[in-house]
C-alpha positions in Angstrom: 5.7 15.1 12.3 5.6 11.7 13.4 4.6 8.9 10.9 0.7 8.3 10.7 -0.4 4.9 10.3 -3.4 4.8 7.8 -6.9 3.6 9.2 -8.8 0.9 7.1 -10.6 3.2 5.0 -7.8 5.3 4.5 -5.6 2.0 3.7 -8.5 1.4 1.3 -7.9 4.9 -0.6 -4.1 4.3 -0.7 -4.8 1.2 -2.3 -7.0 2.6 -5.0 -4.3 5.4 -5.8 -1.3 2.9 -5.8 -3.4 0.8 -8.3 -4.9 3.8 -10.8 -2.2 6.4 -10.1 -3.0 10.2 -9.1 -6.9 10.5 -9.2 -9.7 13.0 -8.2 -12.0 12.4 -5.3 -14.7 11.3 -8.0 -12.2 8.8 -9.3 -11.3 7.3 -6.3 -15.2 7.5 -5.1 -16.0 5.4 -8.3 -13.2 2.7 -7.8 -13.7 2.5 -4.2 -17.4 2.6 -4.0 -19.0 1.4 -7.2 -22.1 0.5 -5.5 -22.4 3.6 -3.5 -21.3 2.2 -0.4 -19.9 5.3 1.0 -21.0 8.9 0.0 -19.0 10.9 -2.2 -18.7 13.8 0.5 -17.0 11.0 2.9 -14.2 9.9 0.5 -13.7 13.8 -0.1 -13.3 14.3 3.7 -11.0 11.1 4.2 -9.0 12.5 1.2 -8.7 16.0 3.0 -8.0 14.2 6.4 -5.1 12.2 4.9 -3.7 15.1 3.2 -3.7 16.8 6.8 -2.2 14.0 8.0 0.6 13.8 5.4 -0.6 10.3 3.8 -1.6 12.0 0.6 -0.6 15.2 -1.6 -2.5 16.7 -3.8 -2.4 19.2 -6.9 -5.0 21.2 -9.1 -6.2 19.8 -12.3 -8.3 22.9 -13.3 -10.5 23.2 -10.3 -10.1 19.8 -9.3 -7.9 18.4 -6.9 -5.9 15.6 -7.9 -4.3 12.9 -5.0 -1.4 10.8 -5.0 0.1 8.7 -2.1 3.2 10.2 -0.3 4.5 6.8 0.3 4.5 3.6 -1.9 2.7 0.1 -1.3 6.3 -1.1 -0.4 7.4 1.6 2.4 3.9 0.9 4.0 4.5 -2.8 3.7 8.0 -2.3 5.5 6.4 0.1 8.1 4.1 -2.5 8.7 6.6 -5.4 9.1 8.9 -3.2 11.3 5.7 -2.2 13.6 4.2 -5.6 14.0 7.0 -8.2 13.2 10.1 -5.9 14.4 11.6 -6.1 11.1 11.7 -10.3 11.2 10.9 -11.0 7.8 11.0 -14.8 8.3 8.4 -14.4 11.1 6.4 -12.4 8.6 6.3 -14.9 6.2 5.5 -18.0 8.6 2.8 -16.0 10.3 1.6 -15.6 6.8 1.6 -19.0 5.6 -0.3 -20.3 8.6 -2.9 -17.7 8.4 -3.7 -17.9 4.9 -4.1 -21.0 2.6 -1.6 -20.7 -0.1 -2.0 -22.3 -3.5 0.3 -24.6 -5.1 1.0 -21.5 -7.9 1.1 -18.9 -5.1 3.9 -21.3 -3.2 5.6 -22.0 -6.7 5.8 -17.9 -7.2 7.4 -17.4 -4.0 10.2 -20.0 -4.3 11.1 -18.2 -7.6 11.1 -14.9 -5.4 13.4 -16.3 -2.8 15.6 -18.0 -5.4 15.7 -14.5 -7.3 16.7 -12.9 -4.0 19.1 -15.3 -3.3 20.8 -14.7 -7.0 20.4 -10.8 -6.3 22.5 -11.1 -3.0 24.8 -13.2 -4.2 25.6 -10.7 -6.9 25.9 -7.9 -4.2 28.3 -10.0 -2.4 30.3 -10.9 -5.2 30.8 -7.0 -5.9 31.9 -6.4 -2.7 
């Protein structure tokens, strides 16, 4: 089976599952639609379709199905990076910084992440 790319609504559901962990349809619906933006049956149908597509798995808890994502947020991000930017991390970051205003705090956090990645890369290089 080829890898399936989640639709916009499917991605919303995956975000709920990544943040909340395994959840029933009711739990996903309550988190995703606190003001009833979507019908319960719509969320139920989306989860069933996502299960068929291989985006989520389910297990029974009594009479309730509990869903969990098949892949991590990081794996989906990596697939996006490969699909849109051909794996070029620098192009992704440049594009992101050009299209989204980053606060001083966010830029400082990015600097720390980059410094940490450099340290880890140096550690790996010294071990080989």
